[in-house]
N, C-alpha and C positions, 0 to 999 in steps of 0.2 A: 504494499500499499504506500503511495507517495505521501510526501509530507503535507501537500496541500489538501489531502483528504483526512487529515487528523485534527482533532480539537486539541489545542495546546494550552489555551488560557484558562485559568481558574474561573474567570467571569463567564466564559462560554459554558463550562461544565455546570455551574450553579444555575444559570439561566435555563438550561435544558432540564435539569433536575427539578427545578421549581415550577416551571411553566408547561413543561411538555407532558404528553401522554406517557403513562408508565405501564409496563407489563412485568409482573413478578413470576418467577419460575423457581423451581428448586435450585437450579444451577446458575441463574442469572436474574438481574434486574436491568431491564432495558428501558430507556426513556428516548422519546423522539419528539422533535420540534422542527417545523419547517424553517428554512433559513433564506436569506436574500443573496447568498454567495452564488447560487446557481449549480452547485455540485454538492455531493455528499461529503460530510465531515464526520469522522467517528472518533470518539474518545473512549479509552479503556482505562479503567482505574481498578487495581486489585488491592484489597486491603491486606494489612499485615496479618490479619486473622487467618488468611488463606494459607500462609506459610512464609518461609524465609525468602531471601532476595532471589535465589535460584529458581524457586518454585513459582514465584510471581512473575518472573521473566518468561518462564515456559508457558504459563497460563496466557500471558499477553500474546506471545507468539502464536499459540493455538487459536486464540480468538481472531487475530489478524488473518490467519489462514482460512478460518471459517468465513470471514467476511469476503475474502477474495473468491472462495468457492461458491458463495451464494449469488455473486453477480449483482449486487445492489448498488454498485457505484454510480448508476445512472440517476439515482434518486436525488432530490434537492432538499435534503433533511440534514439535521444535526442528530447524531445518535450518541448516546452515552451508555456503555455496556459495563455493568459491574458484576463480575463473576463472583460467586459465593463459594464457601468451603465445599459444598456438595459437588461442585465442578470436578474436583479431584477424584471423587468416588465413581465417576462415570467415564465411559470410553469416549473417544473423540467423535464417533458417529452418533452416540446418544446425545452429547452436547450439541452437535451440529443440528440434529433434529429439533432439540429444544430451542435453539436460537432461531432456526427457520420458522418455527411455529410462532414465536414471540414477535419476530419482525413482520410476518404476514399479518398477525393480529394488529400490530401498530399501524401498518400501511392501509389495512382495510378501514381501521377506525378513523384515520385522517382523510379518508375518501379518495385514495389514489389508485 
């Protein structure tokens, strides 16, 4: 995922989490808010409760790989994905299905 497709500022994260639509799952909390930029921006934040630094980096890498597999980069939204501890208990495919379901629900809710 390219750098222009990432949410980097704390203000952007809080705006999406406070004003956007949210979907909670056992593995994820996903928030979505339309943006004016014209392309998808994704922010991934992994809590220290999930694990140590190596584990958190692995989770972020896996979530970025899932986003690339889902081919949602054509959307014009800001997404914030917060993986939970249960993410580690499931396989990549199970987490991919959970993220797919959450994103489909959010995009249907926003009318796209």
